[in-house]
N, C-alpha and C positions, 0 to 999 in steps of 0.2 A: 472159678466160678464155674465154668465150664462141667468141670468133672463130678458138680454135684445136679445136672441135669441131666447127664449124658452117662448112667453106665454101659458095663460092659455087656458086649451083644450078647453072652450067654445067659444073662437074666432076659425072663418074658418081661414082657413091656408093663410097666405099673399102669393102670388104669385110672381116672381120677374119681374121688371119694374124697371123703369127709375127712379131713387134716392134714390131706395131700398139698404138697405146694406146687403150682401148675406155674408155667411159664408162656406165657400167649402172645404171636403176633396178630397184632387186631387191627381193624380200620372199621370205623363205626359211622354207619351215613344215616341221613334220616331216609322217610321213604320217598322223598323227592331224589333220590340219588345224590344229594351234595356230602362230601364229606364234611364230618365235625369232629372226628379226630383220630388219629393211628399212632400204630406206633412206628409205622414206618422211618428211617433215619435214625431210630434211637433205639434205646435197650427194650427189650420184650418188657409187658407188664408180669408181674409176677405178684401170686395172690396165695392164701391158703384158702382150699374149698371148704366150702360149710361155714364159713365167718360172716356171709352176708358185707364182705368185702366190695364185691360186685355187683350189678342189679340182678335179679333175682332171678329172669327170665334166661339169660346169658347162663347166669349157673346151673340154673336146671337143665341147659340143654348140653350144657359139658360134661355133665355126670356121665360117667361110663367111657370116656372118650381116654385114647393115649396118645402120645410121643407118635405127630407126622400126621394125625388126624385136621383134614380141612373142613369147616362147615360154615353155611350160612344161616343165620339165625334171626329171624323176625321176632320183635320183642315187643309185645303190647305194650300202650303207655302204663297201664296197671300194675303190669312185672319189670317196669323200667325205673322211673324215677315220678312214677303217679301219677294218675289224673290231676289236671289244675283243679286247684280248688278256690275259688271268689274268696272264703274267709278269710284267708291267708293274706288278703291286699288288706291294708286298713291305713288310713290317716293317723299321722304321729304327730305332737307339737314339735315346731322344729327346737326349742329348747331342750329338748331329749338328747340334741345331737352334742349339744356341748359346745365347743370351738371348732368343732371340726368341720372343714367347708362342706358343703352337700349341695350335689347337683346333680340333675336327670343321669341315672345310669353307674352312680355312686352304688358302692356295697360296702356294706359293715356287718360286723357277727352281732348277733343280738341273742337273747335269751328271749325265747318266745313259750307259748303255753304246750309246745309240743316237742321242746327241750330246744338247745342251740341248733339257730340256723344262720345262713347266709342271707341277709333281706337287701331287695335292689330299689334303689328308689326309680319311682316312674313316672312322679308328676310333683309341681310344687305348685300350690296356692295358697299364697299369704304364707304363714307362718304353718298350713298344714303341709306335713312333707307325706306323700303316699308311698309305701314301703309294698312289695310284694316278696314274703317268704318262700313263694314256690319254686324247685328246681328252674334252671333255666329251660332244662328238656321237660317239664312236667307238662303233662297231656302229649304227648308224642310217641308214636310209634316208632321204632329204631332198627336199623338191620346192624347185624355185625357180622363182618367177614372174619374168622378167627382159624388160625393154626397153631397148634399143640405142639410146644416146642422143648417142652421135659413136666416130667410128673416126679415128684420124688416126695418121699413120708415127711410130715413135716418137725423139725426136734422138738424135743419136748422143752428147749428153753422159747422156743417161738410162739408153742402154743400158751406157753406161762406167761408170758410178758403179750401174747395177742398180739404180735407184728413180725414181720420177716428178718433174718436177721441177714447185714451186706454181708459181701463176698467173701470179707476176711475172718466171719463170726460175729459175733455178737457185738454191737455197734449203738451207740445213743448219743 
C-alpha cells in the first residue's frame, strides 16, 4: 500500500484536488481542546477529495495542499456537521420500535424526511420515545490537526464505485 501513496522523489508532489485520494493523519478536538477522534495508533484516514466524504470545512482547507503539509483547521459548525436543528427532535410512539429494547442513549437507523439518519433516544415519557436525528457533533465548532501523508489519483474503478479500493485492489 505504501507505494500507492509515496511515488518516486523525481516526480513533483501531487496537490490535493477533486478525484485525488488523500491519506491523512488527524486529531479532531472540540474548541475546549478535548480530543474527540484521532488516527493516532491506527491507520491514517483515506478519502477521495471532492466527494463530500469528510466535513466541508476540512475538505476546503485541504484543497491545494500536498504530502508533508501540516495544518490546524478551525471548522465552524455549519461547515462541519451542521447547526443543531430542534425540528429533528421528535416524539415517536414506542410501538414504532417493535420488539427492540429502547433506552435513553440507544441509537437506531431511521428513514427520515431528510433521508436515512442515525437517531438517538434522548428521553422516554411513557409510550412516547423522544428521538434526536441531529449528528452528535451538530452545533459544535471543531478543530482538526492534520498531516497530509499522501496524495494520488483515484482509479477509474474507485470513482465508478464511489469508494476506495483496499490495499490489494478492488474489494467488496
